[in-house]
C-alpha positions in Angstrom: -53.8 26.1 7.5 -55.0 25.3 4.0 -54.3 27.2 0.9 -57.4 28.4 -0.9 -58.2 28.6 -4.6 -61.7 30.1 -5.2 -62.7 29.8 -8.9 -65.7 31.7 -10.3 -66.7 30.7 -13.8 -68.4 33.8 -14.9 -72.0 33.4 -16.2 -71.8 29.6 -16.1 -75.2 27.9 -15.9 -75.6 24.8 -13.7 -76.8 22.7 -16.6 -73.8 23.8 -18.7 -71.6 22.3 -16.1 -73.7 19.2 -15.9 -73.6 18.8 -19.7 -69.9 19.2 -19.9 -67.3 16.4 -19.6 -65.5 17.5 -16.4 -63.3 14.7 -15.0 -61.1 17.1 -13.0 -64.0 19.1 -11.4 -65.6 15.8 -10.6 -62.5 14.7 -8.6 -63.5 17.4 -6.1 -66.9 15.8 -5.5 -70.4 15.9 -6.9 -71.4 19.2 -8.5 -74.3 20.7 -6.6 -77.1 22.9 -7.9 -77.0 26.1 -5.9 -78.2 29.7 -6.3 -76.4 33.0 -6.6 -77.3 35.9 -4.4 -77.4 38.2 -7.5 -78.1 38.0 -11.2 -75.0 39.7 -12.5 -71.3 39.9 -11.9 -70.5 42.8 -9.5 -73.1 42.2 -6.7 -72.5 38.5 -6.8 -68.8 38.9 -6.3 -69.4 41.4 -3.4 -71.5 38.7 -1.7 -68.8 36.0 -2.3 -66.0 38.3 -1.0 -68.1 38.9 2.2 -67.5 35.2 2.9 -70.8 33.9 1.4 -70.9 31.2 -1.2 -73.9 30.4 -3.5 -76.7 29.1 -1.4 -79.0 26.2 -1.2 -82.7 26.9 -0.7 -83.7 25.4 2.6 -87.3 25.6 3.9 -88.5 26.2 7.4 -85.3 27.9 8.7 -84.3 31.4 9.8 -82.1 33.1 7.2 -79.8 34.3 10.0 -79.1 30.7 11.0 -78.2 29.8 7.4 -75.7 32.7 7.2 -74.1 31.8 10.5 -73.7 28.2 9.4 -72.1 29.3 6.2 -69.5 31.4 7.9 -68.7 28.5 10.2 -67.9 26.4 7.2 -64.7 28.3 6.7 -63.3 26.4 9.7 -63.4 23.2 7.6 -62.2 24.9 4.4 -59.2 26.7 5.9 -58.4 24.4 8.9 -58.5 27.5 11.2 -60.4 26.7 14.4 -62.9 29.2 15.8 -64.0 31.1 12.6 -67.5 32.3 12.8 -69.7 35.2 11.8 -68.1 37.3 14.5 -64.7 36.7 12.9 -66.0 38.4 9.8 -67.5 41.5 11.3 -67.3 44.5 11.1 -65.6 44.4 7.7 -67.5 41.3 6.3 -64.5 40.7 4.1 -63.1 37.2 3.3 -59.7 38.6 2.1 -59.4 40.7 5.3 -60.1 37.6 7.5 -57.5 35.7 5.5 -54.9 38.4 5.8 -55.5 38.6 9.6 -54.5 34.9 9.7 -51.3 35.4 7.7 -52.5 34.7 4.2 -51.2 36.4 1.1 -54.3 37.3 -0.9 -54.2 37.4 -4.7 -57.1 38.1 -7.1 -57.1 37.8 -10.9 -60.2 39.1 -12.6 -61.4 38.8 -16.2 -64.4 41.2 -16.3 -64.0 45.0 -16.5 -66.7 45.6 -13.9 -64.3 43.9 -11.4 -61.4 46.2 -12.2 -58.9 47.3 -9.4 -60.7 50.7 -8.9 -63.7 49.0 -7.4 -64.1 48.3 -3.7 -63.7 44.6 -4.4 -59.9 45.1 -4.5 -59.6 46.8 -1.1 -58.4 43.9 1.1 -56.2 42.0 -1.4 -52.4 42.1 -1.4 -52.4 41.7 -5.2 -55.4 42.4 -7.4 -55.3 42.6 -11.2 -57.6 42.7 -14.2 -56.3 40.4 -16.8 -55.4 41.8 -20.2 -57.8 39.3 -21.9 -61.2 38.1 -20.8 -60.4 34.4 -21.4 -56.9 33.8 -19.9 -57.4 31.1 -17.2 -54.3 29.5 -18.7 -52.3 32.7 -17.9 -53.6 32.6 -14.3 -52.6 29.0 -13.9 -49.0 29.8 -15.1 -48.7 32.6 -12.5 -49.8 30.5 -9.5 -47.1 29.6 -7.0 -47.0 28.4 -3.4 -44.0 29.5 -1.4 -43.4 27.3 1.6 -43.6 30.0 4.3 -47.1 31.4 3.9 -50.6 30.2 3.1 -52.0 31.7 -0.1 -55.5 32.5 -1.4 -56.1 32.9 -5.1 -59.5 34.3 -6.1 -60.0 33.8 -9.8 -62.8 35.2 -12.0 -62.8 33.3 -15.3 -64.2 35.0 -18.5 -64.2 31.9 -20.7 -67.8 31.0 -19.9 -69.0 34.6 -20.3 -70.4 35.9 -23.6 -69.1 35.3 -26.3 -68.2 31.9 -25.0 -65.2 31.8 -27.3 -61.8 30.5 -26.5 -60.0 32.3 -29.3 -61.1 35.3 -31.3 -64.5 37.1 -31.2 -66.4 36.5 -34.4 -69.9 36.7 -32.9 -72.1 39.8 -33.3 -71.9 42.1 -30.2 -74.7 42.0 -27.8 -74.6 45.0 -25.5 -74.3 44.1 -21.8 -72.9 46.1 -19.0 -69.8 47.1 -20.9 -72.0 48.6 -23.7 -74.1 50.3 -21.1 -71.1 51.9 -19.4 -70.0 53.3 -22.7 -73.5 54.6 -23.5 -73.8 56.4 -20.2 -71.4 59.1 -21.4 -73.7 59.9 -24.3 -77.1 61.7 -24.3 -78.1 60.0 -27.6 -80.8 57.3 -27.2 -79.8 53.8 -28.1 -81.9 51.9 -30.5 -83.2 48.5 -29.4 -85.3 45.8 -31.1 -85.8 42.1 -31.1 -83.2 41.9 -33.8 -80.6 42.5 -31.0 -81.1 38.9 -30.1 -80.2 35.6 -31.8 -82.6 33.1 -33.4 -83.4 29.9 -31.4 -80.8 27.8 -33.3 -78.1 30.3 -32.6 -79.1 30.4 -28.9 -78.6 26.6 -28.7 -75.2 26.9 -30.4 -74.2 29.5 -27.9 -75.2 27.3 -25.0 -73.1 24.5 -26.6 -70.2 26.9 -26.7 -70.5 27.6 -23.0 -70.4 23.8 -22.4 -67.2 23.6 -24.4 -65.7 26.4 -22.4 -66.4 24.5 -19.2 -64.6 21.5 -20.6 -61.6 23.8 -21.5 -61.5 25.1 -18.0 -61.7 21.6 -16.6 -58.6 20.6 -18.6 -56.6 23.5 -17.1 -57.9 22.6 -13.7 -56.0 19.3 -14.0 -52.8 21.3 -14.6 -53.5 23.5 -11.6 -54.0 20.5 -9.3 -50.5 19.4 -10.2 -49.1 22.7 -9.0 -50.9 22.8 -5.7 -49.9 21.3 -2.3 -52.1 18.6 -0.9 -53.5 21.1 1.7 -55.2 23.3 -0.9 -58.9 23.8 -0.7 -60.8 24.4 -3.9 -64.1 26.1 -4.5 -65.4 26.0 -8.1 -68.6 27.8 -8.8 -70.2 30.6 -10.8 -71.4 34.1 -10.0 -74.8 33.7 -11.8 -76.4 31.8 -14.6 -77.3 32.8 -18.2 -80.4 32.7 -20.4 -80.2 31.2 -23.9 -83.7 32.1 -25.1 -85.8 30.7 -22.3 -89.0 32.8 -22.0 -87.6 35.3 -24.5 -84.5 36.2 -22.4 -80.9 36.3 -23.4 -78.0 36.9 -21.1 -78.2 37.9 -17.4 -78.6 41.0 -15.2 -82.1 42.6 -14.9 -83.8 39.3 -15.4 -85.9 37.3 -13.0 -85.6 33.8 -14.2 -84.4 30.7 -12.4 -81.7 30.0 -15.0 -80.2 33.4 -14.2 -79.6 32.3 -10.6 -78.8 28.5 -10.8 -75.1 27.9 -10.6 -72.8 24.9 -10.1 -71.0 24.5 -6.9 -68.3 22.0 -5.8 -65.6 22.2 -3.1 -63.0 20.1 -1.5 -59.3 19.4 -0.9 -57.1 19.1 -3.9 -57.6 15.5 -5.2 
């Protein structure tokens, strides 16, 4: 059986990954343009932990056949014969299927909406929210592969999420789900205006910051390859995209725009 490392670069746009210099990601294969099942973190991760991955957009097919084919792909990824949609029901849980086949399942999350109190943690042996939102380096240091058991590491990386900063946080705060969660406890209305957003030149700079964060992640991925056995299957993708001013939008979530759903996707055995 293959070990599995499933890496989700939070909020990473497909074209950010394309613009970045990613020699280590490229070693896995060509980066595909795919589409997330949701436009923000929590529901997208629920879909991925069902066993789905970001999808292509085939025409002239029944959706049910696409889903069945995707579940069968786990045979190739994990080198476990016979996996199918029936393997995943009734729980529809990737970590549960892995545990049933003897895996130790470990999750490291960066975003608070993925904290251990959510249902996402249910079928993992070890599930933890990192102390900082941008600590892929810390995740890499923790990863080990004992000889007697296949391992799955599911990693949510915050480096590519707003504020797209590797150290510090010197950008103005733009309220996202974390701000909303805090505001829910208050009856006071929250003021909002176009001044909550950045001017066009700042949007471009922020997009460039996300590209730099992808390159930083790529460098650490090289270190991770060196720690992994040859029979380690990698998935590198994103949970959703991001808007940097297109059509007047910034961020992600309650937005219907293609850049909010386009994500990079690449997979393969450890090169």
